[in-house]
ZADO-1210 file (C-alpha; in nm, 4 decimals, padded with zeros to 6 digits):
<atoms>
<atom x="-00.1982" y="00.6965" z="-01.8027" code="MET" pos="1"/>
<atom x="-00.3748" y="00.7355" z="-01.5023" code="ASP" pos="2"/>
<atom x="-00.7367" y="00.6179" z="-01.6159" code="LEU" pos="3"/>
<atom x="-00.9129" y="00.8137" z="-01.3058" code="SER" pos="4"/>
<atom x="-01.0507" y="01.1651" z="-01.3104" code="HIS" pos="5"/>
<atom x="-01.0039" y="01.1952" z="-01.6520" code="ARG" pos="6"/>
<atom x="-01.2544" y="01.3533" z="-01.9135" code="THR" pos="7"/>
<atom x="-01.2837" y="01.1270" z="-02.2031" code="VAL" pos="8"/>
<atom x="-01.4588" y="01.1645" z="-02.5346" code="LEU" pos="9"/>
<atom x="-01.5191" y="00.8596" z="-02.7571" code="ILE" pos="10"/>
<atom x="-01.5762" y="00.9109" z="-03.1165" code="VAL" pos="11"/>
<atom x="-01.7463" y="00.6337" z="-03.2896" code="GLY" pos="12"/>
<atom x="-01.8027" y="00.4864" z="-02.9408" code="GLY" pos="13"/>
<atom x="-02.1846" y="00.4005" z="-02.9870" code="THR" pos="14"/>
<atom x="-02.1017" y="00.0126" z="-03.0387" code="SER" pos="15"/>
<atom x="-01.8419" y="-00.2701" z="-02.9841" code="GLY" pos="16"/>
<atom x="-01.5041" y="-00.1784" z="-02.8580" code="ILE" pos="17"/>
<atom x="-01.5929" y="00.1897" z="-02.8332" code="GLY" pos="18"/>
<atom x="-01.8742" y="00.1249" z="-02.6133" code="ARG" pos="19"/>
<atom x="-01.6704" y="-00.0822" z="-02.3847" code="GLU" pos="20"/>
<atom x="-01.4000" y="00.1214" z="-02.3183" code="LEU" pos="21"/>
<atom x="-01.6653" y="00.3894" z="-02.2292" code="ALA" pos="22"/>
<atom x="-01.7779" y="00.1870" z="-01.9792" code="ARG" pos="23"/>
<atom x="-01.4124" y="00.1001" z="-01.8560" code="ARG" pos="24"/>
<atom x="-01.3221" y="00.4550" z="-01.8504" code="PHE" pos="25"/>
<atom x="-01.6138" y="00.5246" z="-01.6517" code="ALA" pos="26"/>
<atom x="-01.5555" y="00.2194" z="-01.4094" code="ALA" pos="27"/>
<atom x="-01.1987" y="00.3574" z="-01.3613" code="ALA" pos="28"/>
<atom x="-01.3439" y="00.7093" z="-01.2652" code="GLY" pos="29"/>
<atom x="-01.3492" y="00.9103" z="-01.5539" code="SER" pos="30"/>
<atom x="-01.6094" y="01.1087" z="-01.6834" code="THR" pos="31"/>
<atom x="-01.6814" y="00.9921" z="-02.0204" code="VAL" pos="32"/>
<atom x="-01.8785" y="01.1484" z="-02.3279" code="ALA" pos="33"/>
<atom x="-01.9947" y="00.9102" z="-02.6583" code="VAL" pos="34"/>
<atom x="-02.0087" y="01.0657" z="-02.9815" code="GLY" pos="35"/>
<atom x="-02.1784" y="00.8707" z="-03.2619" code="GLY" pos="36"/>
<atom x="-02.4381" y="00.8807" z="-03.5492" code="ARG" pos="37"/>
<atom x="-02.6838" y="00.6215" z="-03.3958" code="ASN" pos="38"/>
<atom x="-02.9836" y="00.8110" z="-03.2013" code="PRO" pos="39"/>
<atom x="-03.0772" y="00.4522" z="-03.0976" code="GLN" pos="40"/>
<atom x="-02.7323" y="00.4052" z="-02.9621" code="ALA" pos="41"/>
<atom x="-02.7095" y="00.7541" z="-02.8053" code="LEU" pos="42"/>
<atom x="-03.0358" y="00.7162" z="-02.6246" code="ALA" pos="43"/>
<atom x="-02.9156" y="00.3697" z="-02.4695" code="GLU" pos="44"/>
<atom x="-02.5805" y="00.5176" z="-02.3595" code="LEU" pos="45"/>
<atom x="-02.7602" y="00.8543" z="-02.2171" code="ALA" pos="46"/>
<atom x="-02.9623" y="00.5900" z="-01.9850" code="GLN" pos="47"/>
<atom x="-02.6427" y="00.4388" z="-01.8607" code="GLU" pos="48"/>
<atom x="-02.5487" y="00.7808" z="-01.7531" code="GLY" pos="49"/>
<atom x="-02.3032" y="00.8822" z="-02.0401" code="PHE" pos="50"/>
<atom x="-02.2610" y="01.2312" z="-02.2264" code="GLY" pos="51"/>
<atom x="-02.3952" y="01.1792" z="-02.5566" code="THR" pos="52"/>
<atom x="-02.2769" y="01.3689" z="-02.8524" code="ILE" pos="53"/>
<atom x="-02.4098" y="01.3434" z="-03.2293" code="SER" pos="54"/>
<atom x="-02.1530" y="01.3811" z="-03.4341" code="ILE" pos="55"/>
<atom x="-02.1096" y="01.2445" z="-03.8181" code="ASP" pos="56"/>
<atom x="-01.6915" y="01.2417" z="-03.8799" code="VAL" pos="57"/>
<atom x="-01.7524" y="01.2510" z="-04.3021" code="THR" pos="58"/>
<atom x="-01.9098" y="01.6233" z="-04.2212" code="ASP" pos="59"/>
<atom x="-01.6662" y="01.9073" z="-04.1120" code="SER" pos="60"/>
<atom x="-01.9313" y="02.1361" z="-04.0279" code="ALA" pos="61"/>
<atom x="-02.1064" y="01.8867" z="-03.8209" code="CYS" pos="62"/>
<atom x="-01.7657" y="01.7904" z="-03.6359" code="VAL" pos="63"/>
<atom x="-01.6764" y="02.1375" z="-03.5297" code="GLU" pos="64"/>
<atom x="-02.0080" y="02.1990" z="-03.3990" code="ALA" pos="65"/>
<atom x="-02.0218" y="01.8711" z="-03.2033" code="ALA" pos="66"/>
<atom x="-01.6154" y="02.0181" z="-03.0857" code="ARG" pos="67"/>
<atom x="-01.8178" y="02.3098" z="-02.9499" code="ASP" pos="68"/>
<atom x="-02.0491" y="02.1301" z="-02.7717" code="THR" pos="69"/>
<atom x="-01.8548" y="01.9127" z="-02.6005" code="VAL" pos="70"/>
<atom x="-01.6168" y="02.1888" z="-02.4959" code="LEU" pos="71"/>
<atom x="-01.9141" y="02.3794" z="-02.3298" code="ALA" pos="72"/>
<atom x="-02.0156" y="02.0406" z="-02.1774" code="ARG" pos="73"/>
<atom x="-01.6729" y="01.9432" z="-02.0819" code="TYR" pos="74"/>
<atom x="-01.4444" y="02.2262" z="-02.0520" code="PRO" pos="75"/>
<atom x="-01.1802" y="01.9970" z="-01.8821" code="GLU" pos="76"/>
<atom x="-01.1751" y="01.7320" z="-02.1487" code="LEU" pos="77"/>
<atom x="-00.8313" y="01.5903" z="-02.1813" code="ASP" pos="78"/>
<atom x="-00.8674" y="01.2734" z="-02.3746" code="THR" pos="79"/>
<atom x="-00.9961" y="01.2105" z="-02.7323" code="VAL" pos="80"/>
<atom x="-01.0487" y="00.8718" z="-02.8264" code="VAL" pos="81"/>
<atom x="-01.1275" y="00.8801" z="-03.2365" code="THR" pos="82"/>
<atom x="-01.2109" y="00.5370" z="-03.3622" code="MET" pos="83"/>
<atom x="-01.4374" y="00.5611" z="-03.6978" code="PRO" pos="84"/>
<atom x="-01.4327" y="00.1982" z="-03.8203" code="GLY" pos="85"/>
<atom x="-01.6309" y="00.1367" z="-04.1318" code="LEU" pos="86"/>
<atom x="-01.5295" y="-00.2096" z="-04.2404" code="MET" pos="87"/>
<atom x="-01.6933" y="-00.3167" z="-04.6236" code="LEU" pos="88"/>
<atom x="-01.5834" y="-00.6380" z="-04.8316" code="LEU" pos="89"/>
<atom x="-01.4470" y="-00.5252" z="-05.1867" code="GLU" pos="90"/>
<atom x="-01.4013" y="-00.7390" z="-05.5131" code="ASP" pos="91"/>
<atom x="-01.1021" y="-00.5488" z="-05.6620" code="LEU" pos="92"/>
<atom x="-01.2208" y="-00.7233" z="-05.9978" code="ARG" pos="93"/>
<atom x="-01.5286" y="-00.4819" z="-05.9860" code="ASP" pos="94"/>
<atom x="-01.4500" y="-00.1468" z="-06.0626" code="PRO" pos="95"/>
<atom x="-01.7970" y="-00.0838" z="-05.8587" code="ALA" pos="96"/>
<atom x="-01.5950" y="-00.1438" z="-05.5600" code="HIS" pos="97"/>
<atom x="-01.4507" y="00.2406" z="-05.5865" code="TYR" pos="98"/>
<atom x="-01.7606" y="00.3583" z="-05.3994" code="GLU" pos="99"/>
<atom x="-01.7329" y="00.1377" z="-05.0936" code="ALA" pos="100"/>
<atom x="-01.3837" y="00.2405" z="-05.0766" code="ALA" pos="101"/>
<atom x="-01.4245" y="00.6094" z="-05.1074" code="ALA" pos="102"/>
<atom x="-01.6868" y="00.5868" z="-04.8183" code="THR" pos="103"/>
<atom x="-01.4193" y="00.3933" z="-04.6361" code="MET" pos="104"/>
<atom x="-01.1340" y="00.6684" z="-04.6901" code="VAL" pos="105"/>
<atom x="-01.3644" y="00.9259" z="-04.5977" code="ASP" pos="106"/>
<atom x="-01.5091" y="00.7699" z="-04.2805" code="THR" pos="107"/>
<atom x="-01.1850" y="00.6000" z="-04.1361" code="ASN" pos="108"/>
<atom x="-00.9026" y="00.8090" z="-04.2630" code="LEU" pos="109"/>
<atom x="-01.0378" y="01.1435" z="-04.3228" code="LEU" pos="110"/>
<atom x="-01.2857" y="01.0983" z="-04.0139" code="GLY" pos="111"/>
<atom x="-01.0081" y="01.0624" z="-03.8105" code="THR" pos="112"/>
<atom x="-00.8369" y="01.3722" z="-03.9074" code="ILE" pos="113"/>
<atom x="-01.1480" y="01.5791" z="-03.8984" code="ARG" pos="114"/>
<atom x="-01.1942" y="01.4732" z="-03.5206" code="VAL" pos="115"/>
<atom x="-00.7994" y="01.5621" z="-03.4519" code="ILE" pos="116"/>
<atom x="-00.8005" y="01.8520" z="-03.6357" code="ASP" pos="117"/>
<atom x="-01.1063" y="02.0050" z="-03.4406" code="ALA" pos="118"/>
<atom x="-00.9368" y="01.9194" z="-03.0844" code="PHE" pos="119"/>
<atom x="-00.6008" y="01.9849" z="-03.1312" code="THR" pos="120"/>
<atom x="-00.6339" y="02.3854" z="-03.0533" code="PRO" pos="121"/>
<atom x="-00.7912" y="02.2795" z="-02.7315" code="HIS" pos="122"/>
<atom x="-00.5541" y="02.0249" z="-02.6038" code="LEU" pos="123"/>
<atom x="-00.2832" y="02.2370" z="-02.6742" code="LEU" pos="124"/>
<atom x="-00.4083" y="02.5134" z="-02.4998" code="HIS" pos="125"/>
<atom x="-00.4159" y="02.2932" z="-02.1776" code="ARG" pos="126"/>
<atom x="-00.1001" y="02.1914" z="-02.2522" code="GLY" pos="127"/>
<atom x="-00.1908" y="01.8385" z="-02.1850" code="ALA" pos="128"/>
<atom x="-00.3766" y="01.5566" z="-02.2905" code="GLY" pos="129"/>
<atom x="-00.4112" y="01.2566" z="-02.5147" code="THR" pos="130"/>
<atom x="-00.5299" y="01.1341" z="-02.8249" code="PHE" pos="131"/>
<atom x="-00.5885" y="00.7697" z="-02.8467" code="ILE" pos="132"/>
<atom x="-00.6527" y="00.6820" z="-03.1962" code="THR" pos="133"/>
<atom x="-00.7831" y="00.3419" z="-03.3421" code="VAL" pos="134"/>
<atom x="-00.6220" y="00.0931" z="-03.5932" code="THR" pos="135"/>
<atom x="-00.6276" y="-00.2678" z="-03.6732" code="SER" pos="136"/>
<atom x="-00.4335" y="-00.5755" z="-03.6884" code="GLY" pos="137"/>
<atom x="-00.5196" y="-00.5518" z="-04.0367" code="ILE" pos="138"/>
<atom x="-00.3374" y="-00.2352" z="-04.0594" code="ALA" pos="139"/>
<atom x="-00.0125" y="-00.4151" z="-04.0630" code="PHE" pos="140"/>
<atom x="-00.1217" y="-00.7534" z="-04.2101" code="LEU" pos="141"/>
<atom x="-00.3575" y="-00.7277" z="-04.4815" code="PRO" pos="142"/>
<atom x="-00.7112" y="-00.9004" z="-04.4866" code="PHE" pos="143"/>
<atom x="-00.7429" y="-00.9558" z="-04.8501" code="PRO" pos="144"/>
<atom x="-01.1404" y="-00.9458" z="-04.8686" code="PRO" pos="145"/>
<atom x="-01.1348" y="-00.5776" z="-04.6810" code="MET" pos="146"/>
<atom x="-00.8545" y="-00.3896" z="-04.9040" code="PRO" pos="147"/>
<atom x="-00.9735" y="-00.0318" z="-04.8291" code="THR" pos="148"/>
<atom x="-01.0574" y="-00.0888" z="-04.4755" code="TYR" pos="149"/>
<atom x="-00.6760" y="-00.2199" z="-04.4367" code="ALA" pos="150"/>
<atom x="-00.5479" y="00.0583" z="-04.6462" code="ALA" pos="151"/>
<atom x="-00.7368" y="00.3398" z="-04.4377" code="SER" pos="152"/>
<atom x="-00.5763" y="00.1772" z="-04.0947" code="LYS" pos="153"/>
<atom x="-00.2428" y="00.1643" z="-04.2306" code="ALA" pos="154"/>
<atom x="-00.2948" y="00.5594" z="-04.3234" code="ALA" pos="155"/>
<atom x="-00.4177" y="00.6254" z="-03.9433" code="VAL" pos="156"/>
<atom x="-00.1356" y="00.4655" z="-03.7997" code="HIS" pos="157"/>
<atom x="00.0893" y="00.6507" z="-04.0304" code="ALA" pos="158"/>
<atom x="-00.0636" y="00.9558" z="-03.9513" code="TYR" pos="159"/>
<atom x="-00.0837" y="00.8957" z="-03.5771" code="SER" pos="160"/>
<atom x="00.3240" y="00.8505" z="-03.5812" code="GLU" pos="161"/>
<atom x="00.3325" y="01.1863" z="-03.7640" code="ALA" pos="162"/>
<atom x="00.0911" y="01.3563" z="-03.5178" code="LEU" pos="163"/>
<atom x="00.3341" y="01.2319" z="-03.2271" code="ARG" pos="164"/>
<atom x="00.6588" y="01.3799" z="-03.3964" code="ALA" pos="165"/>
<atom x="00.4635" y="01.7105" z="-03.4405" code="GLN" pos="166"/>
<atom x="00.3088" y="01.7516" z="-03.0946" code="LEU" pos="167"/>
<atom x="00.6364" y="01.6364" z="-02.9212" code="ASP" pos="168"/>
<atom x="00.7115" y="01.8974" z="-02.6098" code="GLY" pos="169"/>
<atom x="00.3562" y="02.0039" z="-02.6272" code="THR" pos="170"/>
<atom x="00.2131" y="01.8063" z="-02.3238" code="GLY" pos="171"/>
<atom x="-00.0363" y="01.6253" z="-02.6053" code="VAL" pos="172"/>
<atom x="00.0346" y="01.2545" z="-02.6267" code="ALA" pos="173"/>
<atom x="-00.0864" y="01.0191" z="-02.9326" code="VAL" pos="174"/>
<atom x="-00.1363" y="00.6691" z="-02.8039" code="VAL" pos="175"/>
<atom x="-00.2437" y="00.4201" z="-03.0860" code="GLU" pos="176"/>
<atom x="-00.4726" y="00.1397" z="-03.0233" code="LEU" pos="177"/>
<atom x="-00.4244" y="-00.1823" z="-03.2379" code="VAL" pos="178"/>
<atom x="-00.6986" y="-00.4289" z="-03.1763" code="PRO" pos="179"/>
<atom x="-00.7213" y="-00.7762" z="-03.3398" code="PRO" pos="180"/>
<atom x="-01.0495" y="-00.9268" z="-03.4578" code="ALA" pos="181"/>
<atom x="-01.2883" y="-00.8806" z="-03.1513" code="VAL" pos="182"/>
<atom x="-01.6000" y="-01.0807" z="-03.1082" code="ALA" pos="183"/>
<atom x="-01.8475" y="-00.7904" z="-03.1672" code="THR" pos="184"/>
<atom x="-02.0323" y="-00.6390" z="-03.4546" code="ALA" pos="185"/>
<atom x="-02.0179" y="-01.0183" z="-03.6125" code="GLY" pos="186"/>
<atom x="-01.6570" y="-01.0538" z="-03.6411" code="GLN" pos="187"/>
<atom x="-01.7375" y="-01.3610" z="-03.4252" code="GLU" pos="188"/>
<atom x="-01.9359" y="-01.5034" z="-03.7249" code="LYS" pos="189"/>
<atom x="-01.6296" y="-01.4607" z="-03.9841" code="VAL" pos="190"/>
<atom x="-01.3737" y="-01.5014" z="-03.7343" code="ASN" pos="191"/>
<atom x="-01.4124" y="-01.7740" z="-03.4784" code="PRO" pos="192"/>
<atom x="-01.0743" y="-01.6986" z="-03.3363" code="HIS" pos="193"/>
<atom x="-01.1956" y="-01.3246" z="-03.2122" code="ALA" pos="194"/>
<atom x="-01.0748" y="-01.2054" z="-02.9229" code="LEU" pos="195"/>
<atom x="-01.3547" y="-01.1903" z="-02.6640" code="PRO" pos="196"/>
<atom x="-01.4527" y="-00.8324" z="-02.6258" code="LEU" pos="197"/>
<atom x="-01.4175" y="-00.8173" z="-02.2565" code="ASP" pos="198"/>
<atom x="-01.0605" y="-01.0034" z="-02.2323" code="ASP" pos="199"/>
<atom x="-00.9426" y="-00.7670" z="-02.5102" code="PHE" pos="200"/>
<atom x="-01.1065" y="-00.4554" z="-02.2816" code="ALA" pos="201"/>
<atom x="-00.9360" y="-00.5891" z="-01.9944" code="THR" pos="202"/>
<atom x="-00.6017" y="-00.6207" z="-02.1659" code="GLU" pos="203"/>
<atom x="-00.5857" y="-00.2743" z="-02.3426" code="ALA" pos="204"/>
<atom x="-00.7215" y="-00.1041" z="-01.9807" code="MET" pos="205"/>
<atom x="-00.4136" y="-00.2799" z="-01.8305" code="ASP" pos="206"/>
<atom x="-00.1849" y="-00.1320" z="-02.1003" code="LEU" pos="207"/>
<atom x="-00.3017" y="00.1848" z="-02.1260" code="LEU" pos="208"/>
<atom x="-00.2888" y="00.2470" z="-01.7521" code="SER" pos="209"/>
<atom x="00.1061" y="00.1091" z="-01.7291" code="GLN" pos="210"/>
<atom x="00.4082" y="00.4126" z="-01.6686" code="THR" pos="211"/>
<atom x="00.5063" y="00.5010" z="-01.9174" code="PRO" pos="212"/>
<atom x="00.1864" y="00.4572" z="-02.1453" code="THR" pos="213"/>
<atom x="00.3136" y="00.2606" z="-02.4380" code="PRO" pos="214"/>
<atom x="00.3265" y="00.4393" z="-02.7669" code="ARG" pos="215"/>
<atom x="00.0850" y="00.1592" z="-02.9271" code="GLU" pos="216"/>
<atom x="-00.1330" y="-00.0498" z="-02.7161" code="ILE" pos="217"/>
<atom x="-00.0891" y="-00.3955" z="-02.8428" code="LEU" pos="218"/>
<atom x="-00.2938" y="-00.6982" z="-02.6635" code="VAL" pos="219"/>
<atom x="-00.1425" y="-01.0124" z="-02.7010" code="LYS" pos="220"/>
<atom x="-00.3699" y="-01.1148" z="-02.9951" code="GLY" pos="221"/>
<atom x="-00.2281" y="-00.8824" z="-03.2149" code="VAL" pos="222"/>
<atom x="00.1110" y="-00.9538" z="-03.1837" code="LEU" pos="223"/>
<atom x="00.1501" y="-01.1582" z="-03.4524" code="MET" pos="224"/>
<atom x="-00.0246" y="-00.9166" z="-03.7187" code="HIS" pos="225"/>
<atom x="00.1772" y="-00.6281" z="-03.5905" code="ARG" pos="226"/>
<atom x="00.5370" y="-00.7900" z="-03.6264" code="TRP" pos="227"/>
<atom x="00.4291" y="-01.0393" z="-03.8956" code="ALA" pos="228"/>
<atom x="00.7506" y="-00.8641" z="-04.1344" code="GLU" pos="229"/>
<atom x="00.9625" y="-00.8530" z="-03.8463" code="ARG" pos="230"/>
<atom x="00.9099" y="-01.2299" z="-03.7700" code="ASP" pos="231"/>
<atom x="00.9382" y="-01.3261" z="-04.1223" code="GLY" pos="232"/>
<atom x="00.5878" y="-01.4865" z="-04.1086" code="THR" pos="233"/>
<atom x="00.4130" y="-01.1820" z="-04.3301" code="TYR" pos="234"/>
<atom x="00.3936" y="-01.3783" z="-04.6491" code="ASP" pos="235"/>
<atom x="00.2652" y="-01.7208" z="-04.5274" code="ALA" pos="236"/>
<atom x="00.0365" y="-01.5257" z="-04.3118" code="LEU" pos="237"/>
<atom x="-00.1201" y="-01.3364" z="-04.5729" code="VAL" pos="238"/>
<atom x="-00.1539" y="-01.6199" z="-04.8219" code="ALA" pos="239"/>
<atom x="-00.3248" y="-01.8019" z="-04.5570" code="GLN" pos="240"/>
<atom x="-00.5590" y="-01.4591" z="-04.4935" code="ARG" pos="241"/>
<atom x="-00.6374" y="-01.4944" z="-04.8940" code="SER" pos="242"/>
<atom x="-00.8447" y="-01.8213" z="-04.8446" code="GLN" pos="243"/>
<atom x="-01.0786" y="-01.5670" z="-04.6953" code="ALA" pos="244"/>
<atom x="-01.1585" y="-01.4339" z="-05.0676" code="LEU" pos="245"/>
<atom x="-01.4156" y="-01.7067" z="-05.0871" code="THR" pos="246"/>
<atom x="-01.6198" y="-01.4552" z="-04.8654" code="MET" pos="247"/>
<atom x="-01.6569" y="-01.2290" z="-05.2005" code="LEU" pos="248"/>
<atom x="-01.9452" y="-01.2773" z="-05.4559" code="PRO" pos="249"/>
<atom x="-01.8728" y="-01.5436" z="-05.7012" code="GLY" pos="250"/>
<atom x="-01.5456" y="-01.6544" z="-05.5620" code="ARG" pos="251"/>
<atom x="-01.4819" y="-02.0484" z="-05.4460" code="SER" pos="252"/>
</atoms>
């Protein structure tokens, strides 16, 4: 992927990984717009020179309106990064967790689908472009305190695979970015081994710029997650990660 002279929309990019990717694409020479729900974060991004779009991925009408706004401002849009990633703890012994589960599925999975559906006709009409979906190492190696987050990201992985197959031959590529734990949004407090954001972004952008672009962007820090089943380490790693269940209230 040529990272220069692209027109990129990053949905869910107001903080953390998304915000850093916006800066990296811009530094490479691309035009970048960022969509999200946080007005303060959008205002800060606008001050940095980014285009900003208010969008709530759980609201189909809002997504469609945002799409129309984006395409009016950026008719040459060729890259859509969709990365809603609500991450909540759940105690599956308590049925009250269902509300959190439903919210995560609506945001992480259905939000991704809504964004892709909104922009697919435009990219197909162009005959060229790229969707970048964002999953997680947790999609491949569950983190037991966050079961629905893991399930939603595993679903986005499967959806990305199917989308790539269905768009084959159209000129529209599908690339899946698979982050490990990255030191942002408090991850460094939960996981002292979280990858520094700058290191992650540098490695991810290097992989994106390869020719051909890999179907999955796998930084070194996520390889143990992605290939745990293949490498025969899955059961041991899940057992190790299950120790984190002490994060849940009433667990020890």
